[in-house]
VEXVEX-770730 format. One record per residue (C-alpha): residue number from 1; residue in one letter; z, y, x. Coordinates in steps of 0.5 Angstrom, whole numbers. Each point is the difference from the previous one (the first is absolute). Example, Ala and Ser with C-alpha at 12.3 -4.5 7.8 and 13.67 -1.06 7.14 Angstrom:
2
R   num   residu      zz      yy      xx
R     1        a      16      -9      25
R     2        s      -2       7       2
***
This chain:
197
R   num   residu      zz      yy      xx
R     1        m      55    -116    -110
R     2        p      -6      -2       4
R     3        s      -2      -5       4
R     4        t      -4       3       6
R     5        p       5       5       3
R     6        a      -2       8       0
R     7        p      -2       2       7
R     8        d       5       4       4
R     9        v       1       4       4
R    10        g      -4      -3       7
R    11        d      -5      -4      -3
R    12        v      -7       3      -1
R    13        a      -2       1      -9
R    14        p      -5      -4      -3
R    15        d      -5       4      -1
R    16        f      -4       1      -7
R    17        v      -5       4      -3
R    18        l       1       1      -8
R    19        p      -2       6      -4
R    20        d       3       7      -1
R    21        s       1       3      -7
R    22        s      -9       3       1
R    23        g      -1      -8       1
R    24        a      -2       2       7
R    25        p       2      -7       5
R    26        r       4       3       6
R    27        r       2      -5       6
R    28        l       8       1       2
R    29        a      -3      -1       7
R    30        v      -5       6       1
R    31        l       4       3      -4
R    32        c       7       1       5
R    33        a      -5      -1       6
R    34        e      -2       7      -3
R    35        r       8       2       0
R    36        p       6      -4      -1
R    37        h       2      -2      -7
R    38        v       6       0      -4
R    39        v      -2      -6      -5
R    40        v       4       1      -6
R    41        f       1      -6      -6
R    42        y       2       2      -7
R    43        r       1      -4      -6
R    44        g      -5       3      -5
R    45        h      -3       7      -3
R    46        w       5      -2      -6
R    47        c       7       0       5
R    48        p       4       6      -1
R    49        f       3      -1       7
R    50        c      -7      -1       4
R    51        l      -2       6      -4
R    52        r       5       4       3
R    53        q      -1      -3       6
R    54        l      -7       3       1
R    55        g       2       7      -3
R    56        q       5      -1       7
R    57        y      -5      -1       4
R    58        r      -5       6      -3
R    59        e       4       5       1
R    60        r       1      -2       8
R    61        w      -7      -1       0
R    62        g      -1       6       5
R    63        e       6      -3       4
R    64        l      -3      -7       2
R    65        d      -6       2       1
R    66        a       2       6       5
R    67        l       3      -6       3
R    68        g      -7      -4       2
R    69        f       3      -5      -6
R    70        g      -6      -3      -6
R    71        l       3      -3      -6
R    72        v      -2      -4      -6
R    73        a       3      -4      -5
R    74        i      -2      -7      -2
R    75        s       1      -2      -8
R    76        v      -2      -5      -4
R    77        d      -4       5      -5
R    78        e      -8      -1       0
R    79        p      -3       7       1
R    80        q      -1       3      -7
R    81        r       7      -1       1
R    82        s       2       4       7
R    83        s      -5       6      -2
R    84        a       4       2      -5
R    85        l       7       0       3
R    86        a      -3       2       6
R    87        a      -3       6      -4
R    88        q       7       1      -5
R    89        l       4       0       6
R    90        e      -5       6       5
R    91        l       0      -6       6
R    92        p      -3       2       6
R    93        f       0      -7       3
R    94        r      -4      -7      -2
R    95        l       3      -5      -6
R    96        l      -3      -6       3
R    97        c       0      -5      -6
R    98        d       1      -8       2
R    99        a      -2      -4      -9
R   100        r      -1      -5       5
R   101        r       7      -1       3
R   102        e      -2      -2       6
R   103        v       3       6       5
R   104        v       7      -1      -2
R   105        s       0      -8      -1
R   106        a      -3       1       9
R   107        y       5       5       0
R   108        g       6      -5      -3
R   109        i       3       5      -6
R   110        l      -4      -2      -6
R   111        n       5      -1      -5
R   112        a      -4      -6      -4
R   113        g       5       0      -6
R   114        e       0       8      -3
R   115        k      -6       1      -5
R   116        g      -5      -4       4
R   117        g       0       2       7
R   118        i       2       6       4
R   119        a       3       2       6
R   120        y       7       0       2
R   121        p       0       8       2
R   122        a       0       1       9
R   123        t      -2       4       4
R   124        f      -3       0       8
R   125        v      -1       4       4
R   126        l      -7      -3       5
R   127        d      -2       3       6
R   128        r      -7       2       2
R   129        d      -1      -9       1
R   130        r       3      -2      -6
R   131        t       7      -1       4
R   132        v       6       1      -5
R   133        r       4       4       2
R   134        f       7       2      -5
R   135        r      -1      -6      -6
R   136        s       5       2      -6
R   137        l      -1      -5      -6
R   138        d       3       3      -5
R   139        r       3      -1      -8
R   140        t      -3       2      -6
R   141        a       4       6      -1
R   142        s       3       2       6
R   143        r      -7       1       6
R   144        a       0       3       8
R   145        d       4       6       1
R   146        l      -6       6       1
R   147        d       3       3       4
R   148        v       2      -6       5
R   149        v      -8      -3      -1
R   150        l      -1       8       3
R   151        a       5      -1       5
R   152        f      -1      -6       2
R   153        l      -8       3       0
R   154        r       2       6       4
R   155        g       4      -5       5
R   156        e       6       2      -1
R   157        a       5      -6      -1
R   158        v       2      -4      -6
R   159        p       5      -4      -4
R   160        d      -4      -8      -1
R   161        a      -4      -1      -7
R   162        p       5      -4      -3
R   163        a       5       3       1
R   164        r      -3       5      -5
R   165        a      -3      -4      -4
R   166        g       6      -3      -3
R   167        l       2       8      -2
R   168        l       1       0      -8
R   169        p      -4       7      -2
R   170        s       3       7      -1
R   171        l       2       3      -5
R   172        g      -6       5       1
R   173        d      -4      -6       1
R   174        w       0      -3      -7
R   175        t      -1       8      -1
R   176        r      -6       1       2
R   177        t      -1      -7      -3
R   178        f       1       1      -7
R   179        g      -3       6       0
R   180        n      -7      -3       3
R   181        a       1      -5      -5
R   182        l       1       6      -6
R   183        r      -6       4       4
R   184        f      -5      -6       0
R   185        g       3      -5      -5
R   186        l       1      -7       3
R   187        r      -5      -4       0
R   188        s      -2      -7       0
R   189        p      -5      -4       4
R   190        n      -4      -2      -5
R   191        d       1       5      -4
R   192        d      -8       2      -4
R   193        c      -4       4       5
R   194        a      -7       1      -3
R   195        e      -3       2       7
R   196        c       4      -6       3
R   197        a      -4      -5      -6
***
């Protein structure tokens, strides 16, 4: 695990500026000042579990938006790869690109030992001043349950995140993940990409 601890509930999350999938710079402090945000760190465009997670957020985006929250999802992918992924999955929210791995390092979730350095999956809910109100440090195949995240955003009581993070994915999760792999193909962060060269 990284030596820098991940921001905990009550901490102010580190500010950053990252390009979105169009290459435009986005500052977290500005996004959060506009509305509280859910910040999702995912492994990359090639990860079938990440595709499943992003698809779930796409399907429930209206609920999140109606509750007054924004969403950004961050990976170490280059903007060109993120742009292709956003178009392919028809995502209504921004993908941010941390190709230098500075933000995943600052958040204590850099997995330096895998694929040249990627993010450990994680979900944070930040209020308007970037104070962490919810945190889930997740595993490769099991992520913060979106129903739990939405319940938290509605102000309902939710179980502690560590109890959720240890759960094994259900058969349905594996089936959806396998379906995503068939639909979008298995990918590697080192795949040849003419647009990314």
